[in-house]
KEVEXRO-882837 format. One record per residue (C-alpha): residue in one letter; x, y, z. Coordinates in nm, 3 decimals. Each point is the difference from the previous one (the first is absolute). Layout:
<recs>
['a'; [X; Y; Z]]
...
</recs>
This chain:
<recs>
['m'; [1.788; 1.858; -3.795]]
['a'; [-0.344; -0.037; 0.160]]
['r'; [-0.169; 0.326; 0.093]]
['l'; [-0.159; 0.061; 0.340]]
['s'; [-0.369; 0.093; 0.005]]
['p'; [-0.069; 0.367; 0.070]]
['l'; [-0.132; -0.089; 0.346]]
['l'; [0.303; -0.209; 0.087]]
['s'; [0.229; 0.265; -0.147]]
['a'; [-0.150; 0.263; 0.222]]
['a'; [0.024; -0.221; 0.307]]
['f'; [0.361; -0.088; -0.083]]
['a'; [0.091; 0.366; -0.048]]
['a'; [-0.170; 0.095; 0.322]]
['a'; [0.190; -0.265; 0.192]]
['v'; [0.337; 0.078; -0.155]]
['l'; [-0.033; 0.376; 0.013]]
['s'; [-0.171; 0.029; 0.337]]
['p'; [0.191; 0.195; 0.267]]
['s'; [0.034; -0.313; 0.216]]
['a'; [0.144; -0.202; -0.288]]
['l'; [0.236; 0.282; -0.091]]
['a'; [0.115; 0.020; 0.360]]
['q'; [0.057; -0.376; 0.033]]
['a'; [0.186; -0.059; -0.326]]
['p'; [0.319; 0.192; 0.088]]
['v'; [0.009; -0.165; 0.345]]
['q'; [-0.021; -0.348; -0.151]]
['s'; [0.262; 0.089; -0.262]]
['e'; [0.234; 0.140; 0.266]]
['a'; [-0.047; -0.305; 0.221]]
['k'; [0.091; -0.233; -0.287]]
['a'; [0.303; 0.215; -0.078]]
['n'; [0.110; -0.017; 0.363]]
['e'; [-0.042; -0.377; 0.001]]
['a'; [0.210; -0.028; -0.315]]
['t'; [0.271; 0.223; 0.149]]
['a'; [0.004; -0.202; 0.323]]
['a'; [0.028; -0.323; -0.198]]
['r'; [0.299; 0.136; -0.191]]
['r'; [0.171; 0.111; 0.320]]
['a'; [-0.073; -0.314; 0.200]]
['p'; [0.305; -0.219; 0.068]]
['r'; [0.034; -0.285; -0.244]]
['y'; [0.098; -0.309; 0.193]]
['p'; [0.113; -0.325; -0.162]]
['s'; [-0.263; -0.271; -0.019]]
['y'; [0.078; -0.371; 0.022]]
['a'; [-0.219; -0.297; -0.082]]
['t'; [-0.033; -0.265; 0.271]]
['v'; [-0.152; -0.294; -0.180]]
['e'; [0.162; -0.332; 0.095]]
['g'; [0.212; -0.136; -0.280]]
['q'; [-0.022; 0.315; -0.212]]
['p'; [0.267; 0.274; -0.038]]
['v'; [-0.028; 0.296; 0.237]]
['e'; [0.089; 0.237; -0.288]]
['t'; [-0.276; 0.038; -0.258]]
['r'; [0.112; 0.310; -0.187]]
['p'; [0.159; -0.041; -0.345]]
['p'; [0.382; 0.011; -0.005]]
['e'; [0.170; 0.328; -0.088]]
['k'; [0.211; -0.174; -0.264]]
['k'; [-0.269; -0.135; -0.232]]
['d'; [0.227; -0.248; -0.177]]
['d'; [0.149; -0.130; 0.323]]
['h'; [0.006; -0.371; 0.073]]
['p'; [0.136; -0.211; 0.285]]
['l'; [0.284; -0.233; -0.085]]
['f'; [-0.125; -0.282; 0.221]]
['p'; [-0.316; -0.087; 0.196]]
['g'; [-0.040; 0.199; 0.322]]
['q'; [0.242; 0.275; -0.094]]
['t'; [-0.279; 0.255; 0.053]]
['r'; [-0.357; 0.014; 0.136]]
['a'; [0.016; -0.297; 0.234]]
['p'; [-0.334; -0.125; 0.138]]
['y'; [-0.144; 0.155; 0.314]]
['r'; [-0.017; -0.205; 0.317]]
['a'; [-0.130; 0.116; 0.336]]
['t'; [0.187; -0.139; 0.300]]
['t'; [-0.071; 0.128; 0.350]]
['s'; [-0.156; 0.290; 0.188]]
['y'; [0.216; 0.259; 0.173]]
['k'; [-0.019; 0.331; 0.177]]
['v'; [0.214; 0.312; -0.030]]
['e'; [0.150; 0.186; 0.295]]
['t'; [0.143; 0.352; -0.027]]
['l'; [0.332; 0.034; 0.185]]
['a'; [0.082; 0.354; -0.120]]
['d'; [-0.188; 0.250; -0.215]]
['d'; [0.221; 0.310; -0.011]]
['l'; [0.299; -0.102; -0.211]]
['s'; [0.145; 0.218; -0.276]]
['a'; [0.054; -0.198; -0.322]]
['p'; [0.144; -0.313; 0.163]]
['w'; [0.194; -0.230; -0.232]]
['a'; [0.110; -0.303; 0.200]]
['l'; [-0.003; -0.172; 0.336]]
['g'; [0.212; -0.251; 0.189]]
['f'; [-0.046; -0.197; 0.322]]
['l'; [0.222; 0.070; 0.299]]
['p'; [0.032; -0.195; 0.327]]
['q'; [-0.252; 0.053; 0.283]]
['g'; [-0.289; 0.051; -0.241]]
['r'; [0.129; 0.328; -0.143]]
['i'; [-0.051; 0.091; -0.365]]
['l'; [0.237; 0.224; -0.197]]
['i'; [-0.165; 0.213; -0.272]]
['t'; [0.157; 0.217; -0.269]]
['e'; [-0.164; 0.320; -0.125]]
['r'; [0.102; 0.103; -0.348]]
['l'; [0.032; 0.380; 0.001]]
['p'; [0.103; 0.170; 0.220]]
['g'; [0.188; -0.322; 0.069]]
['a'; [-0.054; -0.135; 0.352]]
['f'; [0.012; -0.322; 0.202]]
['r'; [-0.285; -0.044; 0.248]]
['i'; [-0.039; -0.273; 0.262]]
['l'; [-0.337; -0.137; 0.104]]
['d'; [0.017; -0.171; 0.339]]
['r'; [-0.207; -0.292; 0.125]]
['a'; [-0.241; 0.239; 0.174]]
['g'; [-0.073; 0.182; -0.328]]
['a'; [0.202; 0.316; 0.070]]
['l'; [0.175; 0.148; -0.305]]
['s'; [0.339; 0.158; 0.062]]
['p'; [0.119; 0.335; -0.140]]
['p'; [0.250; -0.032; -0.285]]
['v'; [0.300; -0.206; 0.104]]
['d'; [0.307; 0.217; 0.054]]
['g'; [0.322; -0.047; -0.195]]
['l'; [-0.107; -0.013; -0.366]]
['a'; [0.171; 0.335; -0.065]]
['a'; [0.333; -0.182; 0.024]]
['l'; [-0.048; -0.099; -0.365]]
['k'; [0.099; 0.361; -0.084]]
['a'; [-0.210; 0.083; -0.304]]
['p'; [0.136; 0.273; -0.230]]
['p'; [-0.080; 0.361; 0.100]]
['g'; [-0.369; 0.072; -0.057]]
['a'; [-0.092; -0.367; -0.044]]
['q'; [-0.219; -0.218; 0.219]]
['i'; [0.024; -0.370; 0.070]]
['g'; [-0.292; -0.212; -0.122]]
['l'; [-0.048; -0.355; 0.128]]
['l'; [-0.124; -0.312; -0.179]]
['d'; [0.045; -0.355; 0.130]]
['v'; [0.144; -0.140; 0.321]]
['a'; [0.130; -0.351; 0.074]]
['i'; [0.076; -0.120; 0.353]]
['d'; [0.319; -0.202; 0.036]]
['p'; [-0.088; -0.360; 0.101]]
['k'; [0.251; 0.045; 0.284]]
['f'; [-0.153; 0.330; 0.115]]
['a'; [-0.039; -0.120; 0.360]]
['s'; [0.380; -0.011; 0.028]]
['n'; [0.121; 0.261; -0.250]]
['q'; [-0.293; 0.252; -0.024]]
['r'; [0.074; 0.030; -0.373]]
['i'; [-0.251; 0.120; -0.259]]
['f'; [0.035; 0.060; -0.374]]
['f'; [-0.206; 0.254; -0.192]]
['t'; [-0.030; 0.170; -0.336]]
['y'; [-0.026; 0.373; -0.046]]
['f'; [0.023; 0.282; -0.255]]
['e'; [0.108; 0.363; 0.016]]
['w'; [-0.271; 0.257; -0.083]]
['a'; [0.127; 0.330; -0.143]]
['d'; [-0.171; 0.257; -0.223]]
['k'; [-0.314; -0.216; 0.017]]
['n'; [0.174; -0.285; -0.175]]
['p'; [0.116; -0.332; 0.151]]
['n'; [0.335; -0.145; -0.096]]
['n'; [0.072; -0.370; -0.022]]
['t'; [-0.048; -0.274; 0.261]]
['f'; [0.266; -0.055; 0.266]]
['v'; [0.047; -0.266; 0.268]]
['a'; [0.101; 0.086; 0.355]]
['t'; [0.048; -0.176; 0.330]]
['a'; [-0.027; 0.110; 0.361]]
['r'; [-0.031; -0.123; 0.355]]
['l'; [-0.341; 0.061; 0.154]]
['d'; [-0.070; 0.036; 0.371]]
['p'; [-0.380; -0.048; 0.017]]
['a'; [-0.025; 0.093; 0.367]]
['r'; [0.173; 0.336; -0.048]]
['g'; [-0.128; 0.059; -0.350]]
['t'; [0.344; 0.076; -0.143]]
['l'; [0.218; -0.105; -0.292]]
['s'; [0.378; -0.032; 0.013]]
['d'; [0.277; -0.113; -0.234]]
['v'; [-0.210; 0.127; -0.294]]
['r'; [0.176; -0.039; -0.332]]
['t'; [-0.070; -0.046; -0.369]]
['i'; [0.131; -0.329; -0.135]]
['f'; [-0.122; 0.013; -0.362]]
['r'; [-0.091; 0.274; -0.248]]
['a'; [-0.176; -0.103; -0.322]]
['a'; [0.142; 0.144; -0.321]]
['p'; [-0.075; 0.237; -0.157]]
['d'; [-0.091; 0.234; 0.284]]
['l'; [-0.281; 0.181; -0.180]]
['p'; [-0.307; -0.122; -0.191]]
['a'; [-0.048; 0.065; -0.370]]
['k'; [-0.029; 0.365; -0.105]]
['g'; [-0.085; 0.117; 0.350]]
['d'; [-0.355; -0.132; -0.052]]
['i'; [-0.187; -0.018; 0.332]]
['s'; [-0.225; -0.275; -0.128]]
['a'; [0.310; -0.205; -0.071]]
['g'; [0.118; 0.073; 0.351]]
['t'; [-0.288; -0.195; 0.144]]
['k'; [0.110; -0.322; -0.175]]
['s'; [0.263; -0.051; 0.264]]
['g'; [-0.030; -0.365; 0.103]]
['g'; [0.145; -0.016; 0.348]]
['r'; [-0.122; -0.328; 0.154]]
['i'; [0.254; -0.207; 0.194]]
['a'; [-0.010; -0.373; 0.070]]
['i'; [0.264; -0.182; 0.204]]
['g'; [0.081; -0.343; -0.140]]
['r'; [0.086; -0.321; 0.180]]
['d'; [0.351; 0.066; -0.127]]
['g'; [0.013; 0.316; 0.213]]
['y'; [0.022; 0.235; -0.298]]
['l'; [-0.226; 0.296; -0.080]]
['y'; [-0.218; -0.016; -0.310]]
['v'; [-0.115; 0.348; -0.099]]
['l'; [-0.232; 0.133; -0.272]]
['i'; [0.110; 0.301; -0.206]]
['g'; [-0.269; 0.145; -0.228]]
['d'; [0.067; 0.098; -0.359]]
['r'; [-0.091; 0.370; 0.061]]
['d'; [-0.124; 0.051; -0.355]]
['g'; [-0.253; 0.275; -0.068]]
['a'; [-0.223; -0.221; -0.221]]
['g'; [-0.074; 0.028; -0.370]]
['a'; [-0.045; -0.245; -0.283]]
['h'; [0.379; -0.049; -0.018]]
['p'; [0.126; -0.007; 0.359]]
['w'; [0.354; 0.048; 0.115]]
['d'; [0.183; -0.329; -0.060]]
['v'; [0.204; 0.010; 0.321]]
['a'; [-0.173; -0.308; 0.143]]
['q'; [0.153; -0.206; -0.284]]
['r'; [0.351; 0.136; 0.049]]
['l'; [0.241; -0.136; 0.259]]
['d'; [0.205; 0.322; 0.040]]
['n'; [-0.247; 0.147; 0.252]]
['h'; [-0.218; -0.112; 0.292]]
['l'; [-0.333; 0.123; -0.138]]
['g'; [-0.274; -0.260; -0.055]]
['k'; [0.199; -0.262; 0.191]]
['v'; [0.008; -0.228; 0.303]]
['i'; [0.335; 0.044; 0.170]]
['r'; [0.162; -0.237; 0.248]]
['i'; [0.249; 0.144; 0.248]]
['t'; [0.169; -0.085; 0.328]]
['v'; [-0.097; 0.168; 0.327]]
['d'; [0.286; 0.242; -0.071]]
['g'; [-0.133; 0.089; -0.346]]
['k'; [0.255; -0.195; -0.203]]
['p'; [-0.090; -0.226; -0.298]]
['a'; [-0.102; -0.336; 0.146]]
['p'; [0.217; -0.299; -0.101]]
['g'; [-0.160; -0.206; -0.275]]
['n'; [-0.180; 0.286; -0.171]]
['p'; [-0.051; -0.092; -0.369]]
['f'; [0.177; 0.294; -0.167]]
['i'; [0.312; 0.030; 0.214]]
['g'; [0.296; 0.032; -0.235]]
['q'; [-0.210; 0.066; -0.311]]
['p'; [0.131; 0.310; -0.182]]
['g'; [-0.240; 0.296; 0.019]]
['a'; [-0.226; -0.165; 0.256]]
['l'; [-0.048; 0.115; 0.359]]
['p'; [0.088; -0.278; 0.245]]
['e'; [-0.293; 0.062; 0.239]]
['i'; [-0.265; -0.103; -0.258]]
['w'; [-0.192; -0.321; 0.073]]
['a'; [-0.284; 0.030; -0.258]]
['y'; [-0.113; 0.268; -0.245]]
['g'; [-0.265; 0.122; -0.244]]
['q'; [-0.250; 0.136; 0.254]]
['r'; [-0.205; 0.317; 0.015]]
['s'; [-0.146; 0.137; 0.325]]
['q'; [0.027; -0.270; 0.264]]
['e'; [-0.158; 0.044; 0.343]]
['g'; [-0.029; -0.347; 0.148]]
['l'; [0.277; -0.246; 0.089]]
['a'; [-0.014; -0.300; 0.231]]
['f'; [0.142; -0.347; 0.048]]
['d'; [-0.240; -0.292; 0.022]]
['p'; [0.093; -0.142; 0.343]]
['a'; [-0.099; -0.351; -0.110]]
['s'; [0.207; -0.021; -0.318]]
['g'; [0.256; 0.276; 0.046]]
['k'; [-0.089; 0.141; -0.344]]
['l'; [-0.002; 0.374; -0.063]]
['w'; [-0.314; 0.169; -0.136]]
['e'; [-0.059; 0.353; -0.124]]
['t'; [-0.293; 0.220; -0.108]]
['e'; [0.029; 0.293; -0.236]]
['h'; [-0.217; 0.261; -0.161]]
['g'; [-0.068; -0.038; -0.369]]
['p'; [-0.079; 0.307; -0.209]]
['r'; [-0.369; 0.012; -0.097]]
['g'; [-0.078; -0.365; 0.070]]
['g'; [0.240; -0.284; 0.068]]
['d'; [0.089; 0.022; 0.371]]
['e'; [0.218; -0.302; 0.077]]
['l'; [0.081; -0.267; 0.256]]
['n'; [0.344; -0.145; -0.076]]
['l'; [0.211; -0.284; 0.131]]
['i'; [0.347; 0.159; 0.020]]
['e'; [0.288; -0.223; -0.098]]
['k'; [0.371; 0.058; -0.040]]
['g'; [0.105; 0.179; -0.319]]
['k'; [-0.344; 0.000; -0.164]]
['n'; [-0.130; 0.275; -0.229]]
['y'; [-0.364; 0.092; 0.075]]
['g'; [-0.050; 0.181; -0.327]]
['w'; [-0.093; 0.361; 0.072]]
['p'; [-0.041; 0.203; -0.220]]
['v'; [0.036; -0.251; -0.286]]
['i'; [-0.295; -0.215; 0.108]]
['t'; [-0.306; 0.095; 0.205]]
['h'; [-0.363; -0.097; 0.043]]
['g'; [-0.090; 0.369; 0.015]]
['l'; [-0.016; 0.319; -0.208]]
['d'; [0.153; 0.344; 0.031]]
['y'; [-0.222; 0.243; 0.193]]
['s'; [-0.087; 0.169; -0.331]]
['g'; [-0.154; -0.325; -0.126]]
['a'; [0.287; -0.061; -0.244]]
['p'; [0.194; -0.329; 0.004]]
['v'; [0.321; -0.008; 0.201]]
['g'; [0.283; -0.055; -0.248]]
['d'; [-0.102; -0.273; -0.243]]
['g'; [-0.305; -0.088; 0.209]]
['i'; [0.108; -0.359; 0.060]]
['v'; [-0.072; -0.210; 0.311]]
['a'; [0.275; -0.263; -0.031]]
['r'; [0.350; -0.054; -0.135]]
['d'; [0.244; -0.288; 0.030]]
['g'; [0.241; 0.044; 0.288]]
['m'; [-0.235; 0.231; 0.195]]
['a'; [-0.188; -0.127; 0.305]]
['q'; [-0.380; 0.016; 0.013]]
['p'; [-0.183; 0.115; 0.311]]
['v'; [-0.151; -0.284; 0.197]]
['y'; [-0.313; 0.215; 0.025]]
['y'; [-0.117; 0.337; -0.129]]
['w'; [-0.288; 0.239; 0.058]]
['d'; [-0.165; 0.188; -0.287]]
['p'; [-0.154; 0.249; 0.074]]
['v'; [0.251; 0.088; 0.268]]
['i'; [-0.020; -0.005; 0.378]]
['a'; [0.334; 0.186; 0.052]]
['p'; [0.156; -0.271; 0.220]]
['s'; [0.192; 0.103; 0.309]]
['g'; [0.117; -0.213; 0.294]]
['l'; [0.026; -0.377; -0.024]]
['a'; [-0.012; -0.263; 0.275]]
['f'; [-0.033; -0.378; 0.032]]
['y'; [-0.223; -0.152; 0.265]]
['q'; [0.124; -0.285; 0.219]]
['g'; [-0.174; 0.103; 0.322]]
['r'; [-0.236; -0.202; 0.221]]
['l'; [-0.286; 0.247; 0.045]]
['f'; [-0.139; -0.072; -0.347]]
['p'; [0.057; -0.363; -0.100]]
['q'; [-0.191; 0.060; -0.326]]
['w'; [0.257; 0.261; -0.104]]
['r'; [0.312; -0.206; 0.051]]
['g'; [0.194; -0.013; -0.324]]
['s'; [-0.167; 0.316; -0.131]]
['l'; [0.170; 0.325; -0.086]]
['f'; [-0.143; 0.347; 0.055]]
['v'; [0.045; 0.293; -0.240]]
['g'; [-0.093; 0.353; 0.093]]
['g'; [-0.177; 0.209; -0.263]]
['l'; [0.027; 0.379; -0.017]]
['r'; [-0.228; 0.071; -0.291]]
['g'; [-0.180; -0.327; 0.060]]
['m'; [-0.076; 0.096; 0.362]]
['l'; [0.025; -0.356; 0.124]]
['v'; [0.214; -0.269; 0.152]]
['d'; [0.001; -0.270; -0.265]]
['r'; [0.038; -0.355; 0.126]]
['l'; [0.150; -0.240; -0.253]]
['k'; [0.059; -0.372; 0.044]]
['l'; [0.293; -0.162; -0.172]]
['v'; [0.015; -0.368; -0.092]]
['n'; [0.310; -0.129; -0.181]]
['g'; [0.101; 0.355; -0.087]]
['r'; [-0.337; 0.099; -0.152]]
['v'; [-0.279; 0.217; 0.140]]
['v'; [-0.312; -0.215; 0.041]]
['e'; [-0.231; 0.232; 0.192]]
['e'; [-0.050; 0.366; 0.088]]
['e'; [-0.191; 0.176; 0.278]]
['p'; [-0.026; 0.382; 0.036]]
['l'; [0.004; 0.110; 0.366]]
['l'; [-0.073; 0.336; 0.169]]
['t'; [-0.179; 0.131; -0.309]]
['d'; [-0.275; 0.154; 0.213]]
['l'; [0.250; 0.243; 0.158]]
['h'; [0.071; 0.180; -0.330]]
['l'; [0.358; 0.073; 0.107]]
['r'; [0.331; -0.009; -0.188]]
['i'; [0.216; -0.281; 0.142]]
['r'; [0.374; 0.071; 0.027]]
['d'; [0.145; -0.295; 0.193]]
['v'; [-0.101; -0.347; 0.123]]
['r'; [0.189; -0.206; 0.257]]
['v'; [-0.069; -0.312; 0.204]]
['g'; [0.075; 0.052; 0.368]]
['p'; [0.159; -0.239; 0.249]]
['d'; [-0.349; -0.048; 0.145]]
['g'; [-0.137; -0.128; -0.333]]
['a'; [-0.212; 0.308; -0.062]]
['v'; [0.024; 0.191; -0.329]]
['y'; [0.114; 0.361; 0.036]]
['v'; [-0.093; 0.256; -0.262]]
['l'; [0.115; 0.358; -0.059]]
['t'; [-0.237; 0.226; -0.189]]
['d'; [0.125; 0.294; -0.202]]
['s'; [-0.135; 0.352; 0.048]]
['g'; [0.223; 0.136; -0.273]]
['g'; [-0.046; -0.002; -0.376]]
['a'; [0.210; -0.150; -0.277]]
['l'; [0.247; 0.290; 0.006]]
['i'; [0.225; 0.084; 0.291]]
['s'; [-0.119; 0.294; 0.211]]
['e'; [0.120; 0.189; 0.306]]
['n'; [-0.357; 0.080; 0.100]]
['t'; [-0.161; -0.341; 0.029]]
['p'; [-0.286; -0.002; 0.254]]
['k'; [0.056; -0.206; 0.316]]
['t'; [-0.289; -0.236; -0.064]]
['a'; [0.171; -0.326; -0.092]]
['k'; [-0.066; -0.304; 0.218]]
['l'; [0.166; -0.308; 0.136]]
['l'; [-0.254; -0.284; 0.000]]
['r'; [0.010; -0.354; 0.135]]
['i'; [-0.205; -0.285; -0.148]]
['v'; [-0.097; -0.265; 0.255]]
['p'; [-0.258; -0.283; 0.007]]
['k'; [-0.359; 0.107; 0.050]]
</recs>
């Protein structure tokens, strides 16, 4: 090492050891430490690339040996479409989960826990909780938690709604149930409230609260008039998940198809099969949170959470097996493979599209409105962890472009719907991944309209 000259050594020592230098050094060190602490504590928001023709996701996949089975199955190219602005219709909701459109410009909103229906009128006034939900008669000490709501297409004449709910007792949610009621929007009351379907088994695996959140719960009403309902697999994770989604003797990890009275719908694929429940329409799913019919084609589409990687968009068809937990494009949360670590097997349907890393997909809606001609034929997927509304365009059953929207808001998105006015309505989520009774009332209802 080169030596400093005596003169330089003395000058160096004087500078380093001078009182002013000694006073400044700790301050600089403390400032850097504070900056480092602030950086660690700063929120980490997802980042998306917006280069035309290139994928919006640039991070490496969680599952290093993953591979798409056909072109466009993941990481579709980015395409910008049109400008828009965002209006806030409500900003004091408590963990909302779903919304539906009522006559006279009213909007019905569900809040998860404590479960409540709220009505937003055309003037922007939010009602207190709608009265009558207590008629469901939860067990002593239990609360009612709400999930999805579907408005009967004949609501103007019958005032009928359908909704999914769970019972919350000892800080654990049981399975997903379907109920119906008559709603009087003007009075803010429910009547003729009754449960029409209870998924079996009643309780999630091993009383695991994390499993309790994989509840499914979305409802879609088909052109045939039947209710299509998602029931989550309720597994508590691990490299070898509960295999209930592959078994037909339970409703977990399934799409069910029932009548408006909760009976198995005629034509269901497993009616009469020994050991199979007659309500099942499709199976082999994990934690599904989006379900919608394409109004143009009448086809049913679903989104579901993968484990660590491998969130899915699926075309749901009668009797099909969607593979969970035998096949997946993701990993267990520990980083270990799920099961045999395979992504495909004969007889098991592939997702039309998947996200890896995940966005935690929530609500799903197809756009056929007139406000945004550039969006016609697109579908919108809410992202909880992804903090976005993801616009995907389908051509011949394949995703050909992707556009992340609302990413500047840095908000978890719980539901997406297209209103009768052609605007896109979005519910943000003030809660976390787990169910809580103490969620802050900071969630919003937003409306996307042309700029």
